[in-house]
N, C-alpha and C positions, 0 to 999 in steps of 0.2 A: 378389070385381064392380072391388071401387072400384080395388084391386093395378091389374088388365086391364087399367082403362080409363088408370090414371098411363102405365103402361108404355104402349100403345098412343099418346097424346099425344105420352110426350117421344119416343118414336120418329114421329111423325109431324114434330115439330120438329128433327129430327136431320138428316133426310130435306129439309124443305125448307131446312134454313140448307145443308147440302151443295147442292143441286144449284142454287145461288143460287154458291156460290163455283165453280161449277165453268163455270156461267156467263157471270160472269166473268174468270174464268182465260179462257172460250174466245174472248171482245168481246175482253179483254187482246194473246193472240193473233193476230187475225184482224187488228187494227190496227198491229201489228208486220209484220206485210208486208204492208199499205196503204202504211207508212212505208216500210218499204224499198225498194219500186218511188217512188213518191218521191221515192226519194236518187238512184237509178239513173236517171228523166226527168229530176232537175236537174241529172245532171253532163253530161247530151246540148244544153241547152241554153243560149242564147246567156241572155246576162238582161237582151237586147232579147225575146228570146223572148218569158221570161218574166213580163216586166210588160208587153208587148201583152196575154198571156191573161191578165191581173192585171184588168190595163181594158176586157176585155168586161163587159155581163148576163150575166146569168144566162143568158138567154136564148138567147145567142150560143154558147155554150160545143159543142155541136155541132156549131160550124162547123169545128173544131178535130179533129173523129172520123179523120182525112184525115192532120195533121199528129202534133201527138201521141199523137194516140189511137195511130197507128201504131208509136208509141216506146215506146208505152206495152205494146200488144201483142207488136210484139219482140226487149221487153227487161226482160217482169219475169214470163217466162218464162208466156206464157198459149197460148201456141204449143205446149208439149211440158209431163211431167211434173213440172208443179215446187207447190208448197203453195198461191199463189194460185189457182194452175187447180184445182184439187184443192177448197178451200174454196168455190170458185162453182159446182165438177159437185154438191157435195151441197148446195146449194140451186136447183139444178131449174135453174141457167144455163148450156149447154153449147155458145155460139156464142162463139170469143172477141171477135169484134170486140161481142157483145155486155157480157161479161166487159170488154173497153176502155172503155169509155164510161161504167161505175160510176166505175171508177177513174178516169179525165180528166175527172166530175161533182168525185170525192170530191177531187182533188187541185186544182182551183179552187178548191173552201170551205179549202181546204186552206194552200192558199197567200194568199187572203182572210183571214184566220188565223178564221175562223167552222166552227161545230162542225158538223162533218158525221158519219150517220147509216147507219153504211153500208146496216145491215138495208132501212134504210125505201127502200134506192134498190135490192136486192138484191132485195129484194117488189115494185119498181113495175117490175121488168124482167119479174120469172118470168111462162113462160105460162103 
């Protein structure tokens, strides 16, 4: 019985470690998708556009939904079958406007050099 308990404990620990490693890999892949989008959007904006966006308060970010948000929707694969869109669909975010708003907020944090929590932003937008 003691050997069975030890075996069960080892299997449980290995399973937990594997799940944490898989979760970390998933987070890294998600951040890479966002970073790729940030690069694409950055190519389409002027330095003045970026400086203007960086200068606003966090409460004003949504005012850029129809400008930078549109660039995100149209250039980061949110209107077609792409990995970033698949990520959102998998997390119950199915409207491109909602997707682009999450990316817009994360892009703002990225430009400000702040940490951004994609999962937190996704959870706020889930219905």
